[in-house]
C-alpha angles and dihedrals in degrees: 000000000000117000121239090252092053091050091050090051091051091050090049090054090056090064098044124099121232092221143347092271091058090050091048092052090049091051091049090052093049093049092047093046090052092048095046090048088057090048088051090054091051090049092050092049091053096039092242126156126214088250092055091046090051091053092048094052094040098247135117121264090242091054091054090046089054089054090056092049093045091240087122125038124235115242132192092263089057092048090052090049090053091048090054094046094049095035092232141110123236120213136189115245120208118229119218120195090346091298113117113222103217131188117270113262127206115232115200112227123190118200116197133180091261095052096051121087091212113060121240120199093210095067087202117150111235116208110214131180112232114196121209130151118235087238091060091045090053090049091051092049094050 
């Protein structure tokens, strides 16, 4: 029977890269998966299919599908095409100490008569804008 230490060593080997090229390919895949996940969210928000996206950026549906499966790599021309389609600009965010510093997001908060501890006779819902960075939200959730 393998000892606990031997099992731990075997598990550790599963997560090691054989060389720098293998690690680079893994990092490319992770970056592309993250980016394409964001593109997928933008597509969902606008009710867009992969076929529609392909038409808008002048590519075939199978080419776009290959981007999502990491069989094809994203290039700058593709990023610019996505920016034009979604009328947005993408930016690179620097990570410091493995903590990503993200843009501040606005979280809509609605306060009603029922949700307040002090009663208000008006019963009017007051829309407020709560500001919290995703970093702080992640810290609160962990």
